[in-house]
VEXTI-432718 format. One line per field, with one value per residue (C-alpha): residue number from 1; residue in one letter; y, z, x. Coordinates in Angstrom, 2 decimals, padded with zeros to 5 digits, m for minus. Layout:
BEGIN
k = c(NUM_...)
r = c(A_...)
Y = c(Y_...)
Z = c(Z_...)
X = c(X_...)
END
This chain:
BEGIN
k = c(1_2_3_4_5_6_7_8_9_10_11_12_13_14_15_16_17_18_19_20_21_22_23_24_25_26_27_28_29_30_31_32_33_34_35_36_37_38_39_40_41_42_43_44_45_46_47_48_49_50_51_52_53_54_55_56_57_58_59_60_61_62_63_64_65_66_67_68_69_70_71_72_73_74_75_76_77_78_79_80_81_82_83_84_85_86_87_88_89_90_91_92_93_94_95_96_97_98_99_100_101_102_103_104_105_106_107_108_109_110_111_112_113_114_115_116_117_118_119_120_121_122_123_124_125_126_127_128_129_130_131_132_133_134_135_136_137_138_139_140_141_142_143_144_145_146_147_148_149_150_151_152_153_154_155_156_157_158_159_160_161_162_163_164_165_166_167_168_169_170_171_172_173_174_175_176_177_178_179_180_181_182_183_184_185_186_187_188_189_190_191_192_193_194_195_196_197_198_199_200_201_202_203_204_205_206_207_208_209_210_211_212_213_214_215_216_217_218_219_220_221_222_223_224_225_226_227_228_229_230_231_232_233_234_235_236_237_238_239_240_241_242_243_244_245_246_247_248_249_250_251_252_253_254_255_256_257_258_259_260_261_262_263_264_265_266_267_268_269_270_271_272_273_274_275_276_277_278_279_280_281_282_283_284_285_286_287_288_289_290_291_292_293_294_295_296_297_298_299_300_301_302_303_304_305_306_307_308_309_310_311_312_313_314_315_316_317_318_319_320_321_322_323_324_325_326_327_328_329_330_331_332_333_334_335_336_337_338_339_340_341_342_343_344_345_346_347_348_349_350_351_352_353_354_355_356_357_358_359_360_361_362_363_364_365_366_367_368_369_370_371_372_373_374_375_376_377_378_379_380_381_382_383_384_385_386_387_388_389_390_391_392_393_394_395_396_397_398_399_400_401_402_403_404_405_406_407_408_409_410_411_412_413_414_415_416_417_418_419_420_421_422_423_424_425_426_427)
r = c(M_V_I_L_A_R_G_G_G_N_T_D_P_I_G_D_A_A_D_G_G_A_A_Q_E_N_T_E_A_V_T_E_E_T_T_D_G_G_N_S_A_D_S_G_D_S_L_E_V_W_V_R_N_S_Y_F_D_E_V_T_T_A_A_A_D_F_T_E_K_T_G_I_A_V_T_V_S_E_P_S_N_M_S_D_D_L_A_L_A_L_S_S_G_D_A_P_D_I_V_S_I_D_C_V_L_V_P_Y_Y_A_S_I_G_A_L_K_D_I_T_T_E_F_A_A_L_E_Y_K_D_T_F_S_G_G_L_L_D_L_S_T_Y_E_G_K_Q_Y_A_V_P_F_A_P_D_V_S_V_L_L_Y_N_K_D_I_F_E_A_N_G_L_D_P_E_A_P_P_K_T_W_E_E_L_I_A_A_A_Q_A_C_T_S_E_D_V_Y_G_Y_M_F_A_A_S_D_A_G_G_M_M_F_T_F_C_P_Y_I_W_C_N_G_G_E_F_T_S_E_D_G_T_E_S_M_L_N_Q_P_E_A_V_E_A_L_Q_L_I_T_D_M_V_Y_E_Y_K_V_T_P_E_S_I_T_S_Y_D_W_T_S_T_E_D_A_F_K_A_Q_K_A_A_M_I_V_Q_G_S_S_A_V_G_N_I_V_N_G_G_Y_D_F_N_A_G_C_A_L_I_P_S_P_D_G_S_K_Y_A_S_F_S_G_G_D_S_I_A_I_L_A_D_T_D_K_Q_E_E_A_W_Q_F_V_Q_Y_C_L_S_K_E_V_Q_V_D_Q_L_A_A_Y_G_N_I_P_S_R_S_D_L_F_E_N_D_I_F_G_S_H_A_E_Y_D_V_L_R_Q_A_L_E_V_G_E_A_P_Y_S_L_K_Y_N_E_M_Y_T_P_W_I_D_A_V_Q_F_A_L_N_Q_E_K_T_P_E_E_A_F_A_D_A_K_E_E_I_D_A_L_L_S_E)
Y = c(m001.68_m003.52_m001.68_m003.92_m002.65_m005.03_m004.51_m006.72_m009.58_m012.17_m015.85_m017.26_m019.72_m017.28_m014.32_m010.95_m012.51_m014.35_m011.00_m010.37_m006.99_m005.76_m002.55_m002.76_m000.32_000.78_m000.32_000.53_000.17_m001.46_m002.54_m001.18_m002.77_m001.80_m004.03_m001.82_m004.11_m001.19_001.01_003.85_004.64_005.74_004.00_006.52_005.28_001.60_m000.97_m001.14_m004.56_m005.33_m008.85_m010.57_m011.75_m015.42_m014.85_m011.78_m013.58_m015.35_m012.20_m010.22_m012.70_m012.83_m009.02_m008.97_m011.59_m009.83_m006.51_m008.18_m009.77_m006.79_m003.66_m002.78_m001.49_m003.08_m002.07_m004.90_m003.93_m005.98_m004.20_m004.88_m005.67_m006.07_m005.53_m002.33_m000.86_m001.56_000.02_003.14_003.25_002.95_005.74_008.02_007.24_005.89_002.19_m000.07_m001.35_m005.03_m006.84_m010.44_m010.83_m013.46_m015.22_m015.10_m011.30_m010.96_m010.95_m008.00_m005.87_m006.71_m005.70_m002.20_m001.61_m001.78_m004.46_m004.42_m006.70_m009.12_m011.43_m010.92_m011.27_m014.38_m016.05_m015.70_m017.67_m021.04_m022.57_m021.00_m024.43_m025.64_m023.67_m025.45_m024.68_m023.54_m020.89_m019.74_m019.25_m016.87_m014.91_m013.96_m011.57_m011.49_m013.75_m011.70_m012.45_m010.03_m012.05_m015.17_m017.86_m017.31_m019.17_m021.81_m022.97_m026.06_m027.87_m031.48_m033.87_m034.04_m037.02_m038.21_m041.51_m042.32_m041.95_m044.05_m046.84_m046.73_m047.31_m050.21_m048.21_m048.52_m045.31_m045.52_m045.86_m042.60_m042.53_m042.10_m042.09_m040.35_m043.71_m044.38_m040.86_m041.40_m044.86_m043.55_m040.56_m042.84_m045.20_m042.31_m040.51_m040.92_m038.86_m037.05_m036.97_m035.98_m037.87_m034.82_m031.07_m028.01_m024.21_m023.75_m020.15_m019.01_m018.04_m018.21_m021.39_m023.09_m021.98_m023.50_m026.73_m027.51_m026.41_m029.40_m031.66_m029.89_m030.10_m033.76_m034.54_m032.96_m029.64_m026.02_m022.95_m020.49_m020.78_m020.77_m017.06_m016.19_m014.65_m017.17_m019.25_m023.02_m023.84_m024.98_m027.89_m031.43_m032.00_m029.00_m029.83_m033.41_m032.10_m029.86_m032.80_m034.81_m032.44_m031.90_m035.67_m035.67_m033.55_m035.15_m038.63_m039.82_m037.56_m037.26_m033.47_m031.22_m030.12_m026.63_m026.89_m023.63_m021.74_m023.16_m020.90_m021.67_m021.28_m023.32_m026.14_m026.10_m026.03_m029.03_m031.04_m029.96_m030.92_m034.33_m033.54_m033.93_m036.98_m035.36_m031.83_m030.18_m027.64_m026.19_m026.41_m024.92_m027.68_m030.23_m028.33_m028.89_m032.63_m032.66_m030.48_m032.34_m029.57_m031.88_m033.81_m036.91_m038.77_m036.95_m037.72_m036.04_m037.16_m035.85_m034.85_m037.88_m037.98_m039.86_m042.93_m042.21_m041.60_m037.80_m035.55_m031.80_m029.15_m025.41_m023.45_m020.62_m018.71_m015.74_m014.58_m011.84_m008.89_m005.61_m002.49_m000.75_002.71_001.74_003.65_000.72_m001.89_m003.45_m003.72_m005.02_m007.82_m008.75_m009.14_m011.16_m013.55_m013.85_m014.74_m017.58_m018.90_m022.01_m019.75_m018.46_m021.18_m023.98_m022.44_m019.96_m021.30_m024.86_m023.62_m022.27_m025.39_m024.06_m025.49_m024.08_m022.79_m024.49_m028.24_m028.67_m027.55_m030.43_m032.60_m031.74_m033.19_m031.26_m032.37_m035.76_m036.92_m036.41_m038.26_m035.51_m033.03_m035.35_m035.10_m031.33_m031.73_m033.90_m031.41_m028.59_m030.52_m030.87_m027.49_m024.86_m021.85_m019.90_m017.28_m014.04_m010.28_m010.10_m012.86_m011.13_m010.11_m013.77_m014.60_m013.54_m015.51_m018.43_m018.81_m018.01_m020.94_m023.31_m022.21_m022.48_m026.08_m027.04_m025.48_m027.34_m024.07_m024.99_m028.14_m028.16_m027.80_m024.77_m023.19_m023.38_m022.36_m019.18_m018.60_m018.91_m016.29_m013.86_m014.43_m014.11_m010.75_m009.61_m010.79_m009.01_m005.59)
Z = c(m063.19_m061.79_m061.56_m061.08_m059.33_m058.76_m056.98_m055.59_m053.31_m050.84_m051.71_m048.34_m046.77_m044.08_m046.38_m044.75_m041.33_m042.63_m043.23_m039.50_m040.27_m042.26_m044.17_m047.92_m050.59_m050.50_m052.84_m056.45_m059.20_m062.11_m064.19_m064.51_m066.36_m066.48_m067.01_m067.44_m067.04_m067.67_m064.87_m064.91_m061.40_m060.62_m057.93_m055.30_m055.64_m055.74_m053.05_m052.33_m051.64_m050.69_m051.19_m050.92_m054.09_m053.35_m054.04_m056.28_m059.43_m057.65_m055.99_m059.20_m061.06_m058.17_m058.20_m061.93_m061.51_m058.43_m060.31_m063.20_m060.83_m058.52_m060.36_m057.37_m058.53_m056.95_m056.94_m056.20_m055.14_m054.17_m051.65_m051.82_m048.10_m046.55_m042.94_m043.53_m046.09_m044.00_m040.94_m042.97_m044.41_m040.97_m039.57_m042.47_m042.47_m046.00_m045.39_m047.88_m047.27_m047.25_m046.69_m047.36_m044.77_m043.29_m040.80_m037.98_m038.00_m037.53_m033.68_m033.67_m036.08_m034.24_m030.94_m032.20_m033.51_m037.19_m038.13_m038.05_m035.58_m037.80_m035.04_m035.94_m039.68_m039.26_m036.95_m039.66_m042.23_m042.87_m043.39_m040.36_m038.85_m041.90_m041.12_m039.35_m035.69_m036.10_m038.70_m036.79_m033.59_m035.43_m036.73_m033.27_m030.52_m027.02_m028.09_m031.13_m034.84_m036.88_m040.01_m041.92_m043.21_m046.94_m048.52_m046.29_m046.67_m044.67_m044.20_m045.33_m046.05_m049.66_m050.83_m054.04_m055.01_m057.51_m054.89_m052.47_m055.01_m056.04_m052.42_m051.76_m050.13_m051.05_m052.99_m051.86_m048.16_m046.86_m043.26_m040.55_m037.41_m036.41_m036.45_m039.99_m041.03_m039.86_m041.44_m044.80_m044.67_m043.96_m046.79_m049.25_m048.21_m050.56_m051.96_m054.20_m052.13_m048.60_m047.01_m045.41_m045.63_m044.02_m044.09_m040.92_m041.67_m042.34_m039.30_m041.16_m042.96_m039.70_m038.07_m040.96_m041.34_m037.84_m035.42_m036.40_m034.92_m031.59_m031.77_m032.81_m029.85_m027.52_m027.11_m027.83_m029.10_m026.99_m024.37_m025.57_m024.83_m026.48_m023.37_m022.66_m024.64_m024.09_m025.86_m022.68_m022.28_m022.89_m025.93_m027.76_m026.72_m027.99_m031.40_m031.60_m030.54_m033.42_m036.14_m034.38_m034.44_m038.14_m038.72_m036.42_m035.39_m038.47_m040.98_m043.32_m043.83_m044.89_m041.99_m043.41_m042.93_m040.93_m044.16_m046.05_m046.54_m047.99_m051.63_m051.41_m049.66_m052.28_m055.06_m053.54_m053.70_m057.26_m058.28_m056.59_m054.07_m051.18_m050.84_m048.32_m047.25_m045.68_m047.77_m048.32_m050.46_m053.61_m053.71_m053.63_m056.52_m058.37_m057.84_m059.12_m062.12_m063.08_m061.97_m061.01_m063.32_m061.18_m059.30_m056.05_m053.23_m050.11_m046.67_m043.22_m041.28_m039.27_m035.55_m032.74_m032.92_m035.95_m033.83_m033.63_m036.57_m036.89_m039.54_m039.64_m040.56_m042.66_m045.59_m045.63_m043.76_m045.17_m043.01_m043.33_m042.07_m039.18_m040.77_m044.12_m045.21_m047.44_m044.79_m046.59_m049.93_m048.21_m046.48_m049.81_m051.34_m048.37_m048.76_m052.47_m051.73_m049.54_m052.25_m054.38_m057.37_m055.70_m053.24_m055.82_m059.28_m058.54_m055.65_m056.99_m060.43_m058.91_m056.86_m053.57_m051.25_m049.92_m046.39_m046.12_m045.48_m047.30_m050.57_m050.82_m052.33_m056.01_m059.18_m058.88_m055.36_m055.53_m058.41_m056.60_m053.43_m052.72_m052.04_m049.40_m047.60_m047.56_m046.23_m043.40_m042.70_m042.53_m039.94_m037.64_m038.42_m035.86_m035.42_m032.52_m031.28_m030.47_m030.74_m031.34_m033.87_m035.87_m032.77_m031.74_m034.87_m033.74_m030.47_m032.20_m035.12_m032.89_m030.69_m033.64_m035.00_m031.62_m031.31_m034.89_m034.60_m031.29_m029.48_m027.02_m026.23_m027.47_m023.86_m023.28_m026.61_m026.04_m022.39_m023.44_m026.25_m023.83_m021.55_m024.44_m025.91_m022.55_m022.08_m025.47_m024.75_m021.37_m022.85)
X = c(m060.74_m057.73_m054.41_m051.39_m048.27_m045.39_m042.10_m039.33_m040.16_m038.99_m039.22_m038.18_m040.63_m041.60_m041.31_m040.72_m040.40_m037.36_m035.71_m035.70_m037.27_m034.28_m034.96_m035.27_m036.35_m039.96_m042.73_m041.99_m044.54_m042.74_m045.72_m049.22_m052.08_m055.74_m058.75_m061.79_m064.78_m067.16_m065.76_m063.30_m062.10_m058.58_m056.53_m057.64_m061.24_m060.35_m059.97_m056.23_m054.73_m051.12_m049.78_m046.43_m044.73_m045.51_m049.20_m049.17_m050.33_m053.18_m054.50_m054.13_m056.31_m058.77_m059.00_m059.80_m062.52_m063.91_m064.13_m065.92_m068.45_m069.06_m067.93_m065.73_m062.34_m059.26_m055.60_m053.14_m049.61_m046.56_m044.31_m040.60_m040.67_m044.10_m043.04_m041.09_m043.45_m046.53_m044.92_m044.13_m047.64_m049.22_m047.06_m047.91_m051.63_m051.45_m052.09_m053.95_m057.46_m056.47_m053.20_m052.20_m049.46_m047.19_m049.45_m046.88_m046.98_m050.75_m050.62_m048.21_m050.20_m053.42_m051.82_m051.00_m054.52_m053.58_m056.10_m059.90_m061.65_m063.59_m064.83_m068.50_m067.97_m065.83_m068.36_m071.01_m068.98_m070.58_m067.13_m065.44_m064.71_m062.76_m059.57_m056.72_m056.19_m052.58_m053.43_m056.49_m054.49_m052.18_m055.17_m056.35_m055.33_m056.82_m059.68_m060.72_m060.35_m058.22_m057.43_m058.43_m056.06_m055.68_m052.75_m051.13_m047.55_m046.64_m043.34_m042.91_m040.04_m038.90_m036.86_m035.22_m036.83_m034.09_m031.36_m033.41_m033.82_m030.15_m029.18_m031.52_m034.32_m037.98_m038.76_m042.39_m041.53_m040.05_m038.80_m041.44_m039.27_m036.03_m034.28_m035.51_m034.51_m030.94_m030.75_m032.03_m029.67_m026.70_m027.66_m027.87_m024.68_m021.71_m018.86_m021.35_m024.52_m025.46_m028.32_m029.94_m029.41_m030.99_m030.65_m028.62_m027.65_m031.22_m033.31_m036.61_m035.63_m034.70_m037.95_m039.89_m037.93_m036.64_m039.38_m041.55_m038.87_m039.36_m043.16_m043.37_m041.11_m043.66_m041.87_m042.76_m040.91_m042.87_m045.56_m049.16_m049.57_m046.26_m044.75_m041.98_m039.49_m039.62_m036.36_m034.62_m037.05_m035.67_m037.89_m036.41_m032.86_m033.27_m034.33_m031.25_m029.10_m030.60_m029.41_m026.07_m025.55_m026.41_m023.31_m020.76_m021.91_m023.76_m021.96_m024.93_m024.71_m021.83_m019.62_m020.09_m023.87_m023.89_m023.13_m026.15_m029.13_m032.57_m031.52_m028.32_m030.16_m032.90_m030.28_m028.51_m031.72_m032.42_m028.87_m029.29_m026.58_m029.02_m031.26_m033.63_m034.55_m037.58_m039.45_m042.90_m046.00_m044.50_m041.88_m044.69_m046.24_m042.95_m043.32_m046.89_m046.03_m042.85_m040.52_m037.65_m035.31_m035.74_m038.45_m039.21_m041.59_m042.87_m043.94_m044.72_m041.62_m040.40_m041.14_m039.37_m041.61_m043.83_m046.93_m047.07_m046.34_m045.91_m045.49_m044.89_m048.03_m046.67_m048.05_m050.38_m053.44_m055.64_m056.71_m058.58_m056.81_m058.56_m058.60_m060.11_m063.19_m064.22_m064.99_m067.96_m066.15_m063.04_m064.96_m066.57_m063.12_m061.82_m064.75_m064.08_m060.44_m061.72_m064.06_m063.49_m062.84_m059.70_m058.73_m058.89_m059.00_m056.17_m054.09_m054.10_m053.11_m049.90_m049.18_m050.52_m053.15_m056.42_m056.81_m060.22_m060.22_m063.53_m061.93_m059.46_m062.20_m061.72_m060.21_m056.94_m056.07_m057.75_m055.58_m052.26_m051.27_m048.72_m051.52_m052.91_m049.56_m049.99_m053.52_m052.22_m049.43_m051.96_m053.95_m050.91_m049.39_m048.50_m046.22_m044.74_m047.21_m045.46_m045.89_m042.14_m041.63_m038.90_m036.96_m036.57_m034.61_m031.13_m030.95_m032.66_m030.26_m027.26_m028.21_m028.53_m025.15_m023.41_m024.60_m023.77_m020.31_m019.79_m019.16_m021.91_m023.81_m027.41_m028.52_m026.28_m027.23_m030.97_m030.69_m028.90_m031.40_m034.30_m032.75_m032.27_m035.72_m037.43_m035.69_m037.01_m040.54_m040.65_m039.73)
END
């Protein structure tokens, strides 16, 4: 039996983390559907799984198939805000058995003892070496494994091939370097179109779309152990200077860019008002599935000299809660979620990509060059490691806005942000 419960959700690239932990209404079951499969257990006897809205349909289908194969009942629920609802559930002792959670939040929940140590189980997986390093790093805490990458979301450059061609650019040759990015953006900028746009008012959006510019320039957001901000380093400052120059020197973005959030930036691209933006895997799915009214392409995010690329490793990791009394059944379901039946047959059907590199070799992904871009992005993906990821959002986006509004130089903005973030991380 599979009982489906669905509430409101967050469609930002970094999901609940993009909320900065803001409180929202708790989980509300708005639909309920039962698939019997020869069993008749109520939700109290079933394996309880919480999932974010981005992957609710995939996990729901996986749960139905899993129940049919094993006879183990599963309840799939979509909290309105995963971070807040999970915190409440943990404090009340009413947590689910499994959670599919924003990968950047795994270190925090592992640090407070909320997640089961699955180091032994993970080591026994024959495909354990097929997960990307960036996603695996976020699944660990103090050298132990507490989650497994489930549904990656990586950032890539999207561009409008029709606008490129109309302005004398090769639609099959997207920019590879910062110099080429600026040149293409200038060529595409007109009274009706901006060459490049980004979500400068959205902390999560800027993490997802801008951090790769820092990394491909040789910089870091935080130290490897997540205890110190590295934003004051020259490599990070140069990246912030790049997008500041886009506004004022090259004039390829709106001067009001600091008011643009994720949705308005995405809408500008869809309306052909922006020639280039950075987005995630689902946008590439739109290209493959003909979701745009124009010819669109994707590429790795340009780097200073085109020799080192980077991407943000977002999406979900799947973890078992420490207090579950269904550990064996929970691990069976986790393994099923990592199988080809789910990773390819379900995730691919919704325009997503598998977390396992060995599952890219199939008819769905092999027939679209765009999916190979996502595979490459997954290989170079990373994310800031921190036990206080959400708390870093305010000083981070404040610094970006100060620089883009010319209230501070990029160097001053990131120096102040480092000081504030370091204070948070030392608490």
